[in-house]
N, CA, C and O atoms as a GROMACS GRO file, in nm:
protein
  312
    1UNK      N    1  -0.194  -1.666   0.746
    1UNK     CA    2  -0.076  -1.607   0.686
    1UNK      C    3  -0.069  -1.455   0.732
    1UNK      O    4  -0.168  -1.383   0.735
    2UNK      N    5   0.054  -1.414   0.765
    2UNK     CA    6   0.079  -1.286   0.809
    2UNK      C    7   0.087  -1.197   0.682
    2UNK      O    8   0.141  -1.241   0.580
    3UNK      N    9   0.034  -1.074   0.687
    3UNK     CA   10   0.046  -0.995   0.570
    3UNK      C   11   0.071  -0.850   0.621
    3UNK      O   12   0.003  -0.753   0.588
    4UNK      N   13   0.180  -0.847   0.709
    4UNK     CA   14   0.212  -0.721   0.763
    4UNK      C   15   0.355  -0.673   0.722
    4UNK      O   16   0.434  -0.752   0.671
    5UNK      N   17   0.386  -0.545   0.744
    5UNK     CA   18   0.516  -0.495   0.721
    5UNK      C   19   0.563  -0.424   0.843
    5UNK      O   20   0.486  -0.355   0.909
    6UNK      N   21   0.686  -0.438   0.872
    6UNK     CA   22   0.747  -0.371   0.992
    6UNK      C   23   0.827  -0.248   0.958
    6UNK      O   24   0.874  -0.239   0.844
    7UNK      N   25   0.847  -0.154   1.045
    7UNK     CA   26   0.922  -0.035   1.027
    7UNK      C   27   0.866   0.064   0.929
    7UNK      O   28   0.940   0.113   0.844
    8UNK      N   29   0.744   0.094   0.936
    8UNK     CA   30   0.690   0.196   0.848
    8UNK      C   31   0.762   0.322   0.844
    8UNK      O   32   0.804   0.373   0.948
    9UNK      N   33   0.780   0.378   0.727
    9UNK     CA   34   0.856   0.503   0.705
    9UNK      C   35   0.773   0.627   0.679
    9UNK      O   36   0.815   0.740   0.706
   10UNK      N   37   0.654   0.604   0.626
   10UNK     CA   38   0.570   0.718   0.592
   10UNK      C   39   0.424   0.677   0.602
   10UNK      O   40   0.390   0.573   0.543
   11UNK      N   41   0.334   0.746   0.668
   11UNK     CA   42   0.196   0.711   0.666
   11UNK      C   43   0.119   0.817   0.600
   11UNK      O   44   0.138   0.936   0.624
   12UNK      N   45   0.028   0.773   0.514
   12UNK     CA   46  -0.059   0.868   0.428
   12UNK      C   47  -0.200   0.828   0.458
   12UNK      O   48  -0.231   0.713   0.428
   13UNK      N   49  -0.292   0.908   0.514
   13UNK     CA   50  -0.421   0.866   0.535
   13UNK      C   51  -0.501   0.837   0.416
   13UNK      O   52  -0.480   0.908   0.317
   14UNK      N   53  -0.590   0.745   0.410
   14UNK     CA   54  -0.669   0.705   0.299
   14UNK      C   55  -0.807   0.667   0.344
   14UNK      O   56  -0.846   0.552   0.324
   15UNK      N   57  -0.887   0.759   0.406
   15UNK     CA   58  -1.034   0.754   0.434
   15UNK      C   59  -1.057   0.610   0.484
   15UNK      O   60  -1.112   0.530   0.409
   16UNK      N   61  -1.022   0.577   0.600
   16UNK     CA   62  -1.047   0.455   0.669
   16UNK      C   63  -0.921   0.367   0.661
   16UNK      O   64  -0.911   0.279   0.746
   17UNK      N   65  -0.825   0.379   0.570
   17UNK     CA   66  -0.713   0.304   0.550
   17UNK      C   67  -0.585   0.405   0.549
   17UNK      O   68  -0.595   0.525   0.526
   18UNK      N   69  -0.472   0.342   0.576
   18UNK     CA   70  -0.354   0.424   0.562
   18UNK      C   71  -0.256   0.343   0.470
   18UNK      O   72  -0.235   0.223   0.488
   19UNK      N   73  -0.202   0.413   0.376
   19UNK     CA   74  -0.102   0.342   0.283
   19UNK      C   75   0.036   0.396   0.341
   19UNK      O   76   0.062   0.515   0.351
   20UNK      N   77   0.121   0.292   0.378
   20UNK     CA   78   0.241   0.319   0.444
   20UNK      C   79   0.360   0.267   0.355
   20UNK      O   80   0.368   0.150   0.315
   21UNK      N   81   0.450   0.366   0.329
   21UNK     CA   82   0.568   0.323   0.251
   21UNK      C   83   0.654   0.247   0.348
   21UNK      O   84   0.663   0.279   0.466
   22UNK      N   85   0.718   0.142   0.293
   22UNK     CA   86   0.794   0.052   0.380
   22UNK      C   87   0.917  -0.001   0.297
   22UNK      O   88   0.914   0.005   0.174
   23UNK      N   89   1.016  -0.049   0.359
   23UNK     CA   90   1.132  -0.101   0.282
   23UNK      C   91   1.110  -0.259   0.259
   23UNK      O   92   1.038  -0.324   0.334
   24UNK      N   93   1.174  -0.312   0.156
   24UNK     CA   94   1.160  -0.448   0.125
   24UNK      C   95   1.211  -0.542   0.244
   24UNK      O   96   1.159  -0.652   0.266
   25UNK      N   97   1.308  -0.494   0.314
   25UNK     CA   98   1.355  -0.583   0.435
   25UNK      C   99   1.250  -0.583   0.546
   25UNK      O  100   1.254  -0.670   0.632
   26UNK      N  101   1.156  -0.489   0.546
   26UNK     CA  102   1.057  -0.483   0.652
   26UNK      C  103   0.924  -0.558   0.616
   26UNK      O  104   0.825  -0.553   0.688
   27UNK      N  105   0.929  -0.625   0.505
   27UNK     CA  106   0.804  -0.700   0.460
   27UNK      C  107   0.831  -0.852   0.507
   27UNK      O  108   0.937  -0.911   0.485
   28UNK      N  109   0.723  -0.907   0.573
   28UNK     CA  110   0.730  -1.039   0.614
   28UNK      C  111   0.751  -1.137   0.499
   28UNK      O  112   0.691  -1.118   0.393
   29UNK      N  113   0.830  -1.239   0.514
   29UNK     CA  114   0.855  -1.330   0.404
   29UNK      C  115   0.734  -1.400   0.344
   29UNK      O  116   0.735  -1.438   0.227
   30UNK      N  117   0.629  -1.417   0.423
   30UNK     CA  118   0.505  -1.485   0.381
   30UNK      C  119   0.394  -1.381   0.339
   30UNK      O  120   0.279  -1.417   0.316
   31UNK      N  121   0.436  -1.247   0.332
   31UNK     CA  122   0.338  -1.152   0.279
   31UNK      C  123   0.303  -1.162   0.141
   31UNK      O  124   0.390  -1.202   0.064
   32UNK      N  125   0.186  -1.132   0.095
   32UNK     CA  126   0.148  -1.127  -0.048
   32UNK      C  127   0.184  -1.001  -0.088
   32UNK      O  128   0.146  -0.905  -0.021
   33UNK      N  129   0.265  -0.981  -0.205
   33UNK     CA  130   0.300  -0.851  -0.258
   33UNK      C  131   0.244  -0.857  -0.401
   33UNK      O  132   0.268  -0.948  -0.480
   34UNK      N  133   0.162  -0.745  -0.428
   34UNK     CA  134   0.088  -0.726  -0.555
   34UNK      C  135   0.157  -0.619  -0.628
   34UNK      O  136   0.194  -0.518  -0.566
   35UNK      N  137   0.178  -0.633  -0.749
   35UNK     CA  138   0.238  -0.525  -0.828
   35UNK      C  139   0.132  -0.422  -0.873
   35UNK      O  140   0.014  -0.455  -0.890
   36UNK      N  141   0.176  -0.304  -0.891
   36UNK     CA  142   0.090  -0.188  -0.924
   36UNK      C  143   0.001  -0.220  -1.042
   36UNK      O  144  -0.118  -0.189  -1.041
   37UNK      N  145   0.063  -0.287  -1.150
   37UNK     CA  146  -0.012  -0.311  -1.262
   37UNK      C  147  -0.118  -0.423  -1.246
   37UNK      O  148  -0.196  -0.447  -1.338
   38UNK      N  149  -0.120  -0.487  -1.135
   38UNK     CA  150  -0.218  -0.592  -1.107
   38UNK      C  151  -0.347  -0.534  -1.043
   38UNK      O  152  -0.448  -0.603  -1.029
   39UNK      N  153  -0.338  -0.406  -1.006
   39UNK     CA  154  -0.456  -0.343  -0.940
   39UNK      C  155  -0.559  -0.283  -1.027
   39UNK      O  156  -0.532  -0.255  -1.144
   40UNK      N  157  -0.672  -0.261  -0.976
   40UNK     CA  158  -0.780  -0.188  -1.062
   40UNK      C  159  -0.733  -0.048  -1.072
   40UNK      O  160  -0.646  -0.003  -0.998
   41UNK      N  161  -0.795   0.024  -1.171
   41UNK     CA  162  -0.757   0.161  -1.209
   41UNK      C  163  -0.778   0.244  -1.085
   41UNK      O  164  -0.697   0.334  -1.058
   42UNK      N  165  -0.887   0.218  -1.006
   42UNK     CA  166  -0.914   0.301  -0.889
   42UNK      C  167  -0.804   0.275  -0.772
   42UNK      O  168  -0.766   0.365  -0.697
   43UNK      N  169  -0.760   0.149  -0.765
   43UNK     CA  170  -0.653   0.117  -0.663
   43UNK      C  171  -0.518   0.181  -0.714
   43UNK      O  172  -0.437   0.226  -0.632
   44UNK      N  173  -0.498   0.183  -0.832
   44UNK     CA  174  -0.381   0.237  -0.895
   44UNK      C  175  -0.368   0.389  -0.863
   44UNK      O  176  -0.259   0.440  -0.835
   45UNK      N  177  -0.484   0.456  -0.870
   45UNK     CA  178  -0.489   0.604  -0.842
   45UNK      C  179  -0.467   0.623  -0.686
   45UNK      O  180  -0.398   0.718  -0.648
   46UNK      N  181  -0.520   0.543  -0.603
   46UNK     CA  182  -0.494   0.549  -0.459
   46UNK      C  183  -0.345   0.533  -0.428
   46UNK      O  184  -0.292   0.613  -0.350
   47UNK      N  185  -0.281   0.444  -0.479
   47UNK     CA  186  -0.150   0.412  -0.455
   47UNK      C  187  -0.057   0.524  -0.514
   47UNK      O  188   0.040   0.562  -0.448
   48UNK      N  189  -0.083   0.579  -0.638
   48UNK     CA  190  -0.002   0.673  -0.699
   48UNK      C  191  -0.027   0.800  -0.613
   48UNK      O  192   0.071   0.865  -0.577
   49UNK      N  193  -0.148   0.837  -0.579
   49UNK     CA  194  -0.166   0.963  -0.491
   49UNK      C  195  -0.092   0.950  -0.360
   49UNK      O  196  -0.041   1.050  -0.310
   50UNK      N  197  -0.084   0.832  -0.300
   50UNK     CA  198  -0.011   0.814  -0.176
   50UNK      C  199   0.138   0.828  -0.198
   50UNK      O  200   0.210   0.889  -0.118
   51UNK      N  201   0.182   0.769  -0.310
   51UNK     CA  202   0.325   0.782  -0.329
   51UNK      C  203   0.374   0.917  -0.372
   51UNK      O  204   0.490   0.948  -0.348
   52UNK      N  205   0.292   1.002  -0.435
   52UNK     CA  206   0.340   1.138  -0.467
   52UNK      C  207   0.298   1.249  -0.370
   52UNK      O  208   0.331   1.367  -0.386
   53UNK      N  209   0.222   1.202  -0.264
   53UNK     CA  210   0.188   1.296  -0.152
   53UNK      C  211   0.065   1.374  -0.188
   53UNK      O  212   0.031   1.465  -0.112
   54UNK      N  213   0.000   1.350  -0.288
   54UNK     CA  214  -0.128   1.412  -0.321
   54UNK      C  215  -0.229   1.387  -0.229
   54UNK      O  216  -0.207   1.302  -0.142
   55UNK      N  217  -0.348   1.451  -0.234
   55UNK     CA  218  -0.461   1.420  -0.149
   55UNK      C  219  -0.500   1.276  -0.184
   55UNK      O  220  -0.524   1.242  -0.300
   56UNK      N  221  -0.506   1.190  -0.077
   56UNK     CA  222  -0.538   1.054  -0.089
   56UNK      C  223  -0.687   1.035  -0.138
   56UNK      O  224  -0.778   1.108  -0.100
   57UNK      N  225  -0.700   0.941  -0.219
   57UNK     CA  226  -0.829   0.897  -0.265
   57UNK      C  227  -0.922   0.829  -0.161
   57UNK      O  228  -0.879   0.803  -0.049
   58UNK      N  229  -1.050   0.798  -0.197
   58UNK     CA  230  -1.131   0.706  -0.116
   58UNK      C  231  -1.074   0.569  -0.119
   58UNK      O  232  -0.976   0.542  -0.189
   59UNK      N  233  -1.137   0.480  -0.042
   59UNK     CA  234  -1.099   0.337  -0.041
   59UNK      C  235  -1.103   0.282  -0.184
   59UNK      O  236  -1.176   0.332  -0.270
   60UNK      N  237  -1.022   0.179  -0.205
   60UNK     CA  238  -1.022   0.103  -0.336
   60UNK      C  239  -1.072  -0.038  -0.288
   60UNK      O  240  -1.020  -0.097  -0.194
   61UNK      N  241  -1.174  -0.084  -0.359
   61UNK     CA  242  -1.231  -0.209  -0.316
   61UNK      C  243  -1.128  -0.331  -0.319
   61UNK      O  244  -1.146  -0.429  -0.246
   62UNK      N  245  -1.028  -0.321  -0.399
   62UNK     CA  246  -0.941  -0.435  -0.413
   62UNK      C  247  -0.814  -0.416  -0.320
   62UNK      O  248  -0.721  -0.496  -0.332
   63UNK      N  249  -0.807  -0.316  -0.232
   63UNK     CA  250  -0.707  -0.307  -0.138
   63UNK      C  251  -0.761  -0.324   0.008
   63UNK      O  252  -0.860  -0.262   0.045
   64UNK      N  253  -0.695  -0.405   0.084
   64UNK     CA  254  -0.742  -0.439   0.211
   64UNK      C  255  -0.616  -0.408   0.310
   64UNK      O  256  -0.502  -0.401   0.263
   65UNK      N  257  -0.639  -0.392   0.446
   65UNK     CA  258  -0.529  -0.387   0.544
   65UNK      C  259  -0.447  -0.516   0.528
   65UNK      O  260  -0.495  -0.629   0.520
   66UNK      N  261  -0.316  -0.484   0.526
   66UNK     CA  262  -0.227  -0.596   0.510
   66UNK      C  263  -0.172  -0.620   0.365
   66UNK      O  264  -0.070  -0.688   0.349
   67UNK      N  265  -0.236  -0.567   0.265
   67UNK     CA  266  -0.193  -0.591   0.128
   67UNK      C  267  -0.059  -0.507   0.117
   67UNK      O  268  -0.043  -0.397   0.170
   68UNK      N  269   0.034  -0.572   0.041
   68UNK     CA  270   0.158  -0.495   0.015
   68UNK      C  271   0.153  -0.469  -0.145
   68UNK      O  272   0.118  -0.557  -0.224
   69UNK      N  273   0.190  -0.348  -0.183
   69UNK     CA  274   0.186  -0.310  -0.325
   69UNK      C  275   0.322  -0.257  -0.359
   69UNK      O  276   0.378  -0.171  -0.290
   70UNK      N  277   0.378  -0.313  -0.473
   70UNK     CA  278   0.511  -0.262  -0.523
   70UNK      C  279   0.477  -0.162  -0.629
   70UNK      O  280   0.413  -0.194  -0.729
   71UNK      N  281   0.521  -0.043  -0.606
   71UNK     CA  282   0.506   0.071  -0.698
   71UNK      C  283   0.641   0.131  -0.713
   71UNK      O  284   0.732   0.057  -0.750
   72UNK      N  285   0.664   0.258  -0.689
   72UNK     CA  286   0.791   0.320  -0.691
   72UNK      C  287   0.874   0.275  -0.575
   72UNK      O  288   0.996   0.281  -0.579
   73UNK      N  289   0.806   0.230  -0.468
   73UNK     CA  290   0.859   0.169  -0.348
   73UNK      C  291   0.764   0.062  -0.311
   73UNK      O  292   0.676   0.024  -0.388
   74UNK      N  293   0.782   0.010  -0.185
   74UNK     CA  294   0.676  -0.088  -0.141
   74UNK      C  295   0.591  -0.012  -0.044
   74UNK      O  296   0.637   0.066   0.040
   75UNK      N  297   0.462  -0.040  -0.060
   75UNK     CA  298   0.359   0.022   0.035
   75UNK      C  299   0.271  -0.083   0.090
   75UNK      O  300   0.231  -0.174   0.017
   76UNK      N  301   0.240  -0.078   0.217
   76UNK     CA  302   0.152  -0.165   0.285
   76UNK      C  303   0.025  -0.089   0.328
   76UNK      O  304   0.031   0.024   0.376
   77UNK      N  305  -0.083  -0.153   0.311
   77UNK     CA  306  -0.222  -0.083   0.344
   77UNK      C  307  -0.256  -0.137   0.490
   77UNK      O  308  -0.250  -0.256   0.522
   78UNK      N  309  -0.291  -0.034   0.570
   78UNK     CA  310  -0.329  -0.053   0.704
   78UNK      C  311  -0.472   0.005   0.728
   78UNK      O  312  -0.524  -0.002   0.840
   0.00000   0.00000   0.00000
């Protein structure tokens, strides 16, 4: 299964991973999209920090490259 997003708009480094804001039209139809409230507390902090441009956190164990998260926008983890 493909879990990628095309056309990244903003990249935010995340110690080994990058959280990339993307548009809904750029998410593959077969990608798994997780909602923000489905994440662990640590993963929610990582996504929130990336979304507001704060210093990114360390890795979150429940986020992997290819994950798509719906928060204020859509974000893909690379």
